[in-house]
C-alpha positions in Angstrom: -94.0 -48.5 25.0 -92.3 -46.3 22.1 -90.0 -46.1 20.1 -87.4 -43.9 21.7 -87.2 -46.4 24.9 -83.6 -48.4 24.1 -85.2 -51.3 26.2 -88.5 -52.9 27.3 -89.0 -51.6 30.9 -91.5 -53.7 32.7 -93.2 -50.7 34.1 -94.2 -49.2 30.6 -97.7 -51.2 31.2 -98.4 -49.9 34.6 -97.8 -46.1 32.9 -100.3 -46.8 30.3 -102.8 -48.4 32.7 -102.8 -45.2 35.4 -102.5 -42.6 31.9 -105.5 -44.8 30.6 -107.3 -44.4 34.0 -106.7 -40.7 33.9 -108.2 -40.3 30.4 -110.0 -36.6 30.5 -108.0 -35.5 33.3 -106.5 -31.9 33.1 -102.7 -31.5 30.9 -103.2 -36.0 30.7 -102.2 -35.7 27.1 -99.1 -33.3 28.3 -97.6 -36.2 30.1 -98.9 -38.9 27.4 -96.6 -36.6 25.1 -93.9 -36.6 27.5 -93.5 -40.4 28.3 -93.5 -40.5 24.3 -90.1 -38.6 24.3 -88.9 -40.3 27.7 -85.6 -42.9 27.8 -83.6 -44.6 30.1 -80.6 -43.1 28.7 -81.4 -39.6 30.0 -79.9 -40.3 33.7 -81.2 -36.7 35.0 -84.1 -33.9 34.1 -81.5 -31.7 32.7 -80.3 -34.6 30.8 -84.1 -34.8 29.2 -84.4 -31.6 29.0 -81.5 -31.3 26.6 -82.6 -33.9 24.5 -86.1 -32.3 24.2 -84.5 -29.3 23.3 -82.0 -30.9 20.7 -85.5 -32.4 19.5 -86.9 -29.3 18.6 -84.1 -27.6 17.2 -83.7 -30.8 14.8 -80.3 -31.1 15.7 -79.1 -34.5 14.3 -76.5 -37.1 14.8 -75.8 -37.6 18.4 -75.7 -40.5 20.8 -76.3 -40.8 24.4 -74.1 -41.9 27.1 -71.5 -43.1 24.8 -67.8 -44.3 26.5 -64.7 -42.6 25.0 -61.3 -43.0 25.6 -59.5 -39.9 26.6 -55.8 -39.5 25.6 -54.5 -40.9 29.0 -56.3 -43.9 28.5 -59.4 -43.2 31.0 -62.5 -44.9 30.2 -65.6 -41.8 30.6 -69.1 -41.9 29.4 -70.5 -38.9 27.8 -74.2 -38.0 27.8 -74.5 -36.6 24.3 -71.8 -37.2 21.6 -72.2 -35.8 18.2 -69.9 -37.4 15.5 -66.3 -38.5 16.9 -65.2 -35.2 18.2 -67.9 -32.9 19.7 -69.7 -33.9 23.1 -72.4 -32.0 25.7 -71.6 -33.2 29.2 
């Protein structure tokens, strides 16, 4: 449905149908914009808010939900990774 999505979601057609049916409703444009920024990589509302803040601030070069190995060899997943050394969890 949108370029931000990482894979095709079968629910996208259903969401589009609902948006089309709600044409003219108050705030429907805001709903459309919100969906355009959606991604299945944001696993919580706060991650979505953080991603939107990064987009608004034009923060470049981050990746979401990246597995990293710590000094003890434990594999962890970080919400936002910048380069190889900085992350946001």
